[in-house]
C-alpha positions as a Markdown table, in Angstrom:
| # | Residue | x | y | z |
|---|---|---|---|---|
| 1 | Met | 126.9 | 114.4 | 119.9 |
| 2 | Asp | 126.5 | 115.1 | 123.6 |
| 3 | Leu | 122.8 | 114.3 | 124.2 |
| 4 | Ala | 122.8 | 115.7 | 127.8 |
| 5 | Ala | 124.2 | 119.0 | 126.4 |
| 6 | Val | 121.5 | 119.1 | 123.7 |
| 7 | Leu | 118.7 | 118.5 | 126.2 |
| 8 | Gly | 120.2 | 121.1 | 128.5 |
| 9 | Arg | 120.1 | 123.7 | 125.8 |
| 10 | Val | 116.6 | 122.8 | 124.9 |
| 11 | Arg | 115.5 | 123.1 | 128.5 |
| 12 | Gly | 117.4 | 126.3 | 128.8 |
| 13 | Met | 115.7 | 127.8 | 125.7 |
| 14 | Leu | 112.3 | 126.8 | 127.1 |
| 15 | Phe | 112.8 | 128.2 | 130.6 |
| 16 | Glu | 115.9 | 130.5 | 130.7 |
| 17 | Pro | 116.4 | 131.8 | 127.2 |
| 18 | Asp | 118.4 | 134.9 | 128.1 |
| 19 | Ala | 120.9 | 132.9 | 130.1 |
| 20 | Thr | 121.1 | 130.2 | 127.5 |
| 21 | Leu | 121.7 | 132.7 | 124.7 |
| 22 | Ala | 124.4 | 134.4 | 126.7 |
| 23 | Ser | 126.2 | 131.1 | 127.5 |
| 24 | His | 125.9 | 129.5 | 124.0 |
| 25 | Gly | 125.7 | 132.5 | 121.7 |
| 26 | Val | 128.4 | 134.9 | 123.0 |
| 27 | Pro | 130.9 | 134.6 | 121.5 |
| 28 | Ala | 129.1 | 132.9 | 118.6 |
| 29 | Pro | 130.4 | 129.5 | 117.5 |
| 30 | Ser | 130.7 | 128.6 | 113.9 |
| 31 | Trp | 127.4 | 127.9 | 112.2 |
| 32 | Arg | 128.8 | 124.4 | 111.3 |
| 33 | Val | 129.2 | 123.7 | 115.0 |
| 34 | Val | 125.7 | 124.9 | 115.8 |
| 35 | Val | 124.3 | 122.7 | 113.0 |
| 36 | Arg | 126.2 | 119.6 | 114.3 |
| 37 | Glu | 125.8 | 120.2 | 118.0 |
| 38 | His | 122.3 | 121.7 | 118.3 |
| 39 | Ala | 120.1 | 122.2 | 115.1 |
| 40 | Leu | 120.4 | 118.7 | 113.6 |
| 41 | Pro | 120.2 | 116.8 | 116.9 |
| 42 | Val | 117.1 | 118.9 | 118.0 |
| 43 | Leu | 115.4 | 118.4 | 114.6 |
| 44 | Ile | 116.1 | 114.7 | 114.5 |
| 45 | Leu | 115.1 | 114.1 | 118.1 |
| 46 | Thr | 111.9 | 116.1 | 117.8 |
| 47 | Ser | 111.1 | 114.2 | 114.5 |
| 48 | Ile | 111.5 | 110.9 | 116.3 |
| 49 | Gly | 109.3 | 112.1 | 119.1 |
| 50 | Ala | 106.7 | 113.3 | 116.6 |
| 51 | Phe | 106.9 | 110.0 | 114.8 |
| 52 | Leu | 106.1 | 108.1 | 118.0 |
| 53 | Leu | 103.3 | 110.4 | 119.0 |
| 54 | Leu | 101.8 | 110.5 | 115.4 |
| 55 | Ser | 102.0 | 106.7 | 115.3 |
| 56 | Leu | 100.1 | 106.6 | 118.6 |
| 57 | Leu | 97.6 | 109.2 | 117.3 |
| 58 | Leu | 97.0 | 107.4 | 114.0 |
| 59 | Ser | 96.6 | 104.0 | 115.8 |
| 60 | Thr | 93.6 | 105.4 | 117.7 |
| 61 | Ser | 92.0 | 106.9 | 114.6 |
| 62 | Glu | 90.7 | 105.2 | 111.5 |
| 63 | Thr | 93.2 | 106.9 | 109.2 |
| 64 | Gly | 95.3 | 104.5 | 107.3 |
| 65 | Thr | 98.5 | 106.5 | 106.8 |
| 66 | Pro | 101.4 | 104.2 | 105.8 |
| 67 | Ile | 104.4 | 104.3 | 108.2 |
| 68 | Gly | 106.7 | 104.9 | 105.2 |
| 69 | Leu | 104.9 | 108.1 | 104.3 |
| 70 | Leu | 105.1 | 109.3 | 107.8 |
| 71 | Val | 108.8 | 108.7 | 108.0 |
| 72 | Leu | 109.3 | 110.5 | 104.7 |
| 73 | Phe | 107.3 | 113.4 | 105.9 |
| 74 | Leu | 109.3 | 113.7 | 109.1 |
| 75 | Ala | 112.6 | 113.4 | 107.2 |
| 76 | Gly | 111.4 | 116.2 | 105.0 |
| 77 | Arg | 110.6 | 118.2 | 108.1 |
| 78 | Val | 114.3 | 118.0 | 109.2 |
| 79 | Val | 115.5 | 119.2 | 105.8 |
| 80 | Val | 112.9 | 122.0 | 105.4 |
| 81 | Asn | 113.5 | 123.3 | 109.0 |
| 82 | Leu | 117.2 | 123.3 | 108.5 |
| 83 | Ala | 117.0 | 125.2 | 105.3 |
| 84 | Gly | 114.6 | 127.6 | 107.0 |
| 85 | Leu | 117.2 | 128.3 | 109.6 |
| 86 | Phe | 119.7 | 129.3 | 107.0 |
| 87 | Val | 117.2 | 131.6 | 105.3 |
| 88 | Met | 116.1 | 133.2 | 108.6 |
| 89 | Ala | 119.8 | 133.7 | 109.7 |
| 90 | Ala | 120.6 | 135.3 | 106.4 |
| 91 | Val | 117.7 | 137.8 | 106.7 |
| 92 | Val | 118.5 | 138.5 | 110.4 |
| 93 | Arg | 122.2 | 139.1 | 109.6 |
| 94 | Phe | 121.3 | 141.3 | 106.6 |
| 95 | Tyr | 119.2 | 143.7 | 108.6 |
| 96 | Ala | 121.6 | 143.5 | 111.6 |
| 97 | Gly | 124.3 | 145.0 | 109.4 |
| 98 | Met | 121.9 | 147.8 | 108.3 |
| 99 | Phe | 121.3 | 148.7 | 111.9 |
| 100 | Gly | 124.9 | 148.9 | 113.1 |
| 101 | Ala | 125.6 | 145.4 | 114.4 |
| 102 | Thr | 129.0 | 144.0 | 113.7 |
| 103 | Ala | 128.2 | 140.4 | 114.3 |
| 104 | Gly | 128.4 | 138.0 | 111.3 |
| 105 | Phe | 126.4 | 135.1 | 110.0 |
| 106 | Asp | 127.6 | 132.7 | 112.7 |
| 107 | Ala | 126.0 | 134.9 | 115.4 |
| 108 | Ala | 122.8 | 135.2 | 113.4 |
| 109 | Phe | 122.6 | 131.5 | 112.9 |
| 110 | Val | 123.2 | 130.6 | 116.5 |
| 111 | Leu | 120.5 | 133.1 | 117.5 |
| 112 | Val | 117.9 | 131.8 | 115.1 |
| 113 | Ala | 118.7 | 128.1 | 115.8 |
| 114 | Leu | 118.4 | 128.6 | 119.6 |
| 115 | Ala | 115.3 | 130.9 | 119.3 |
| 116 | Met | 113.4 | 128.3 | 117.1 |
| 117 | Thr | 114.0 | 125.5 | 119.6 |
| 118 | Pro | 110.5 | 126.0 | 121.3 |
| 119 | Val | 108.8 | 125.7 | 117.9 |
| 120 | Tyr | 110.5 | 122.4 | 117.2 |
| 121 | Val | 109.5 | 121.1 | 120.6 |
| 122 | Ala | 105.9 | 122.3 | 120.1 |
| 123 | Glu | 105.8 | 120.6 | 116.7 |
| 124 | Met | 106.9 | 117.3 | 118.3 |
| 125 | Leu | 104.3 | 117.6 | 121.2 |
| 126 | Gly | 101.5 | 118.6 | 118.9 |
| 127 | Pro | 100.3 | 115.1 | 118.1 |
| 128 | Gly | 100.3 | 114.2 | 121.8 |
| 129 | Val | 98.3 | 117.3 | 122.6 |
| 130 | Gln | 95.9 | 116.4 | 119.8 |
| 131 | Leu | 95.6 | 112.9 | 121.3 |
| 132 | Leu | 94.7 | 114.2 | 124.7 |
| 133 | Met | 92.5 | 117.1 | 123.7 |
| 134 | Ser | 90.2 | 117.5 | 120.8 |
| 135 | Gly | 90.0 | 120.7 | 118.9 |
| 136 | Pro | 92.6 | 123.2 | 117.9 |
| 137 | Ala | 94.9 | 122.7 | 121.0 |
| 138 | Ala | 97.8 | 121.5 | 118.9 |
| 139 | Val | 97.7 | 124.4 | 116.6 |
| 140 | Leu | 97.4 | 126.8 | 119.6 |
| 141 | Leu | 100.5 | 125.2 | 121.1 |
| 142 | Val | 102.5 | 125.7 | 118.0 |
| 143 | Leu | 101.3 | 129.3 | 117.6 |
| 144 | Leu | 102.2 | 130.1 | 121.3 |
| 145 | Ala | 105.7 | 128.5 | 120.6 |
| 146 | Val | 106.1 | 130.7 | 117.5 |
| 147 | Gly | 105.2 | 133.8 | 119.6 |
| 148 | Tyr | 107.7 | 132.7 | 122.2 |
| 149 | Ala | 110.4 | 132.2 | 119.6 |
| 150 | Leu | 109.8 | 135.6 | 118.2 |
| 151 | Ala | 110.1 | 137.2 | 121.6 |
| 152 | Ile | 113.4 | 135.3 | 122.1 |
| 153 | Leu | 114.6 | 136.5 | 118.7 |
| 154 | Tyr | 113.8 | 140.1 | 119.5 |
| 155 | Arg | 115.5 | 140.0 | 122.9 |
| 156 | Gly | 118.5 | 138.1 | 121.5 |
| 157 | Thr | 119.3 | 140.6 | 118.7 |
| 158 | Gly | 121.0 | 142.9 | 121.2 |
| 159 | Leu | 122.8 | 140.2 | 123.2 |
| 160 | Val | 124.0 | 138.0 | 120.4 |
| 161 | Leu | 124.1 | 140.3 | 117.4 |
| 162 | Gly | 124.9 | 143.6 | 119.1 |
| 163 | Val | 122.0 | 145.5 | 117.5 |
| 164 | Pro | 121.7 | 148.8 | 119.5 |
| 165 | Gln | 118.6 | 149.0 | 121.9 |
| 166 | Glu | 117.0 | 151.9 | 119.9 |
| 167 | Gln | 117.3 | 149.9 | 116.7 |
| 168 | Arg | 115.9 | 146.6 | 117.8 |
| 169 | Gly | 112.3 | 147.3 | 117.0 |
| 170 | Ala | 113.1 | 148.4 | 113.4 |
| 171 | His | 115.4 | 145.4 | 112.9 |
| 172 | Phe | 112.8 | 143.0 | 114.3 |
| 173 | Gly | 110.0 | 144.6 | 112.2 |
| 174 | Leu | 111.9 | 144.4 | 108.9 |
| 175 | Thr | 113.1 | 140.9 | 109.7 |
| 176 | Leu | 109.5 | 139.7 | 110.4 |
| 177 | Val | 108.0 | 141.4 | 107.3 |
| 178 | Thr | 110.7 | 139.9 | 105.1 |
| 179 | Leu | 110.3 | 136.4 | 106.5 |
| 180 | Val | 106.5 | 136.6 | 106.0 |
| 181 | Val | 106.9 | 137.7 | 102.4 |
| 182 | Leu | 109.5 | 135.0 | 101.8 |
| 183 | Met | 107.2 | 132.4 | 103.2 |
| 184 | Met | 104.4 | 133.5 | 101.0 |
| 185 | Leu | 106.6 | 133.5 | 97.9 |
| 186 | Phe | 107.9 | 130.0 | 98.7 |
| 187 | Gly | 104.3 | 128.9 | 99.3 |
| 188 | Leu | 103.2 | 130.2 | 96.0 |
| 189 | Leu | 106.1 | 128.7 | 94.1 |
| 190 | Leu | 106.3 | 125.3 | 95.8 |
| 191 | Gly | 102.6 | 124.9 | 96.9 |
| 192 | Pro | 101.4 | 123.4 | 93.6 |
| 193 | Tyr | 104.2 | 120.8 | 93.8 |
| 194 | Ile | 103.6 | 119.9 | 97.5 |
| 195 | Leu | 99.9 | 120.1 | 98.0 |
| 196 | Pro | 97.5 | 117.7 | 96.2 |
| 197 | Val | 95.5 | 119.3 | 93.4 |
| 198 | Pro | 91.9 | 118.2 | 93.2 |
| 199 | Ala | 91.0 | 116.5 | 90.0 |
């Protein structure tokens, strides 16, 4: 793993997303390469950063969260976010095919993995923001990052997937609605097993 290249892509997706998508998504590398060279390193590095910031945040509060539980939660974050990338890429690719794009799953995966980078960085920085500012600042940071990622996803559908300009809005709308419905279904199905049930 080339750490400098990973950090360069992260910086590029934060400050120059179009140029970064053009240089790393066209032509699209194999999804396996994207997982190995970008998605997993970003998820692992941001989980380590989140662990350090959460540890600092918890040390200043009276919450007695065990370190082992925190590590388990952050390892689960890597797995869930990686699985989410595959689901998102499948949905993006499915609708891209409906709207005349010829790009395959590899292109959809690289687009989604790069577009979600600001969200992972915001998730990592959230505990630090919470430490510095009280209130909903951390939630606001993540919501802004989600909005930014969606804007990147919209703009990247033409560049990376080849969705025609006049079809981008319909592609994006259907993709977004489908992802929201899938999130709600997963929440309903898995929520009782993940969230504590009051006695």
